[in-house]
N, C-alpha and C positions, 0 to 999 in steps of 0.2 A: 602411367608409362607404360610403352611397349617393352617386352621383356625377351631377350633370347638368351642361350646359354653363353653367348659370347659378349654380352652387354651389362653394363651395370645400370640397375633400376634408377630413375631420377624421380624427385617427389614433385607432384603438381602443386603449384602454389594456389590456394583457393581464393577466388576473387568474391568478395562479401557484396552482393547487390545492394545491400542496405547501409554500406559502409558510411555514405556522406550523409545519410537522412537523420543520423542520430544528432547531428549538429542543431536539428530543429528542436531537440529536447531542451536546448538552453534558451530558446527564442520565448516559449511559452510562459515560465514563470516571470520573464520580464513585462508581461503584458500588465502586470500592477501599474505601470507607469503610464499606460495607454488612456485609462479612464480619466486620471487627473490632467493629462494633457488635452484631452478633448474637452474637458470642462474649463480648463483656463482659456483656451481656444473659442469655445462657444459661449462661455459664461453661463452654462447650465447645468447645475449638479446632476441631472438625471444622465448626463454622459459617463458618469462613474459606474453605470450598470452595464455598459457595452462590454467589457472584459468577462462578465458573466454570462452574458448572451452567447459570446463566443464558446465559452467552456461548456455551457449546459444546452446549448441549441446548435450552434454550427458544426460542434465536434460530433455529437450524435448523429447529426445529419450526414456529416463526412464519412462516418463509420459506416451508415446506411449505403451511402453511394459509392464509396471505394470497396465495399465488402470486405472479404477476409483474405488473409494472405497466409497460407499454411505450409510454405515451403520451409524446409528445414536444412541447416548446413550438414553435408556429409560428416559421419561420425569421426572419419579420419581427418578432417579439418579442425576438429574442436581445439586440439592443442595449439593449432597455429593461430586460431582465434584468441585463445586465452592468453597466449603470449605476447601479443599485440599490444603494446603500451597504447597505442592510439585510442582505443575505447576507454582505457583508464583516465587518459588527460582529459576527455570529454566530461566524466564525472567530476573530476577536480576542478574543471573551470565552473561548472555549476554552483559550487559553494559560496564563492564570493557574489554570484548573481542572486541567491536567496538571501543572504544576508544582506545585500543592497536592498532587495526589494522589502524586506522586512523593516529596515531602517527608514526607508523612504516613505513608506506608508505611514509610519509613527510620525514623521515630521510632517507629512501633509496635513494629516489628521489634526495634529497640534496646532499648525500654523494657519488653518483656515477656518472659518465660521461656516460649518456646514449645517444643513437642515438634517433631522433625525433620519431620513431615507437616504441622505447621501453618507452620512456615518455610517449607517447599516451596509451600503454598498460597499465601503471600504472594509468594514468587517468582514464580509463575505469574500471579497477579493484576496485579502490578505490570508484569510483562512484556506482558500483554494491554492494560493501559491505555497503556502505552508505545507500543506498536503503533498505537494511535490516535494518539498524538503524531507518529508517522513519517507517518501518513496525512494529518495536518494539516500537517506540513512539506512534504509533496508538494503539497498544495492550493496553499499560499501561496508555496513556491518557485518556482513556475512563472511567478508575476505579475511584472510590470514595475515595480511600485511598490516603493520602496526600503524602505518600512516593513514591507510583508509579507515581503519577502525576509530582513530582519532579525529578523522573528518567526519565520520559518522556522528560521532559524539558531538562535534561543533556544529553540525546540520540540524540536528534534532534540538539543540539547547535553546534557540529563540523562544520556541512555544513551551519550553519547561517538560519535553517529553524524552529526556536523556535515558530514561530507563528502558526505553522501547527495544534496544538491541538484545539487552539481557532477556527482558521477558519473551521477545520473538524467538530468538536463537535457542534459548534452553529451555523455554516453557512451551510456548505454541508448538514448535516443532516436534518437541516430544509427544505431545498430547493433542495434535490436531485430529479433527474429525471424531472426537470422543465426547461423552458426556461430560468428561472432566475437564475439558478445555474450555476457559471462559472466553477465549477468542474466535471459537467456532459456532456460528448460529445454528439453531435447531428449527425443525419444521414447525409453522405454526406461531414462530416466536418474532413479533415484529421488531424493527431496528429499535423502536423508542423503548422496548423493554430489555432489548440486547445491550443497550448501551450503558444501563446500570448494573450489568453484570461484568461486561467487557473491561469498562474502564478502571473501576476500582479493583477488579480481580486482576487486572494485569499489573497493576502498581503493587499489589501485595505480592504476587507471584514473583515479580521482579526483586523486590526487597529479600524476600526468603531465600531465592536462589543466589543472589548475591552476597547475603550474609554467610550462607552455608558454604560459598566458595572460599571467603576469606577466613572464616573459621578452620577449614581444611586446610588451608595454607599457613594457619598460626598467625594471622594478622587481626588487628582490632577491626570490628565492623564500623565503628564510627571513626574511620580514619581516612587518610588521603589517598588510600588505595581502594576506596570504595567508589566503583564507577557511577554509581547513582549519585552520589554526593559530588563527583566530579562535574557531571552535566548540570546539576542544580546550582554549582558554583559559577559556571559559565552564564547560565540564565540569570541569576541575581547580578552578575557583573553587567551583562549588557542592559538589563532592564533599569539598574541604579543609574548607569550613564544616561539613557534616554529620559530618565525622570529629572535628572540634574539639569540636562540641557533644555527639555521641552517643557518641563513643569509636571506637576502632579495630576493634572487633567489627563494626560496620555496615559496613565495607569489603567483606566477602566477599558480604554481601547485595548492595550496590550493583553488583559485578562480575557477579554471576550474574544478577540481575534485568535489568541492561542486556544481557546476552548474550542472554536470551530475548526482550526488547524487539526488538533487531535480528534476530533470527530470524524475528519476525512478518513484517518486510519481505522476508526471503528465502522465506517461506512465499507472500507475495503473488505474488513475482516468478515463483516455481515455478509458480504456476497461471494466470498471465495470459497466458502465451504458449506454453504447453507444447507442443512437436512443430511448431508453426507455422513456415513458411519463406517468407520473401522470395525470390523469383528474382532471378538477375543478368540484367540487359539486356545488348544487343549491345556496349555500351561498357565492359563490365565492372562497372558500377555496379549496386546492388541498386535493384530497383522501389521506388517510394514505397510506405510503409507504408498499407495499405488494411484496411477493416473486417475483413476475412478473416484478418488476422494477429494479433488479439487475441482472447481468450476473454472472453465477456461474461456479466453476469448481472442480470437486472431484479428480481430478488427483493426485495419491499418492505422488510422488517425491516431486512436488512444494507445495503441501499442508504441508508436513512434513516441508520443509524449511521455510514456511511463517506463521506458527502458524494458520494454518485454514483461512488465509485472503480470501481464494477463496470461503468459504462458505459466501459470501457476503450478501446473502438475509437476512439470520437469524441475521447477525450483525445490518443489519439497522433495522430489527423488535425489537431486545433486544441489544442495543448498549454496554451495560455495561456487557454483557454476556461473560465469559471469554472462551479462544480459545478452551480449551478442550472440551467444552459443546455445541460448534455450531453445527447446525444441517443442513443436505441436505434437499431441499424441491422438490419433483418431478416437480412441477409446475413452478420452476424458469428456466428462459433460461439457456441453457448450452453451455459453451465455448468448442470448439473443443480440446483446449490443456490447459495446466497450464499457468500462466503468463509469464514464461520465454518464450516459444514459441510464444505467443500472442504479447508480445512486440516486438519481430522481424519481424512479420507480420504487426503490426501497423507502423513500420518504412518504409514499403513500400506501400504507401496507394493504388495503384491499386489492390495490393494482398490482403490487408485488405477489401477493398470494394467487391472484388469478393468473399470473404469468409463469410464475416460478414453481408452484406446487405440482401442476401437469409434467412440466419438464422434468422436476425431480423424480416424480413417479416413474416417467419413462426411462430415466437415468439409471434407476435401480431395478428396472423390471418389474415395477410393481410390488414389490417384495418388501414389506414393513420391517423385517428384520435387518435391513440394510439402511434404515432411516434413523437419523438422529432426531427423536421428537422431542417438542418441548414438554415440560414435565406436566401432566395432566390432561395433555390433549392427544395422547395417543389412540385412545378407544375412538374419540369423536372423530378425529381425522380419518381413521380407518373406515368407520361408517360413511362419512362424508365421501370418500372417494372409492367405496366399495373394494376395499383391502381385506384380505384374510386376517382375522384377529389372530396374534400369535402371543405367545408367553414373552414376557420382557427379559432379553437376554442381559 
């Protein structure tokens, strides 16, 4: 607003150009119903693969076609955006959508005689939708409001990953981009090796952190206040109801679909910090996490779907900042595609290394001291890419 010595300044109201597109985030997980509806209409089980074609082909193509959107809200508008309950209501509305999709998928598989390839399509569809659930749990689990933390636990429960908020908030955020972090991938480490370090490592770290919290507060570890046990109780109750309703044959589907759901988190963790390293200060502590320690993507389609998860650098700088206010940083390493495209690339390690290793080297200025190497591969990779060998820090 214009100011003179005789006027009182007025505050401009920021108009968020993305305000209405966030409703799109609710529609994508509902796609789980599209495949079954097409199958029932056409009588062809191959129709169950169409949601996957959308997620893993149409979305990366849309990202490439629409390009990147790097605009940021002005810092003066962040408080206004954070206070606007509209954005919270969208995330609240997604919780029943995700639960409905999970229950519907279980019912559909149990109620129809599907060939193996149709059963597999339903596993992959359900796991992909479950990945959106973990993303929502990630968004709400960082918030200080008790309702949002409970909704995060409820959202994570169908796939049995209720420990995620503990492991992510208190574990990953503290150790991100260091060799100690089980959720930060290393240069030369394939996703198929990473998963065996990340999944069990995250569960163990979450239990250790939660046990310590309870002991510090004078509570029993094996008690009702244990948030990991709370999540598992919700999971057990849901699965028990589904088995009683649909029969024991639904149990293999629940197990495999949940495993694929949780692997979507592994895929995101693999992509988000690949090879990036925080340096140690003179006091032995790691430097504060900076934008250069996270891979980012501003591709329009996938960011709409994922509540700006791909603006990952700002998330690590301001963990409680809500999705609508997350910013792009010019100095953050940039991915060549959104997460859907990067996941497919990661599943084929030679392609991943061919695309991402040169990008990693460019991001760190070809300085091996700034790379988080897989154990035993430091010298091999330095020779392969002509890097100056340096002492391991």
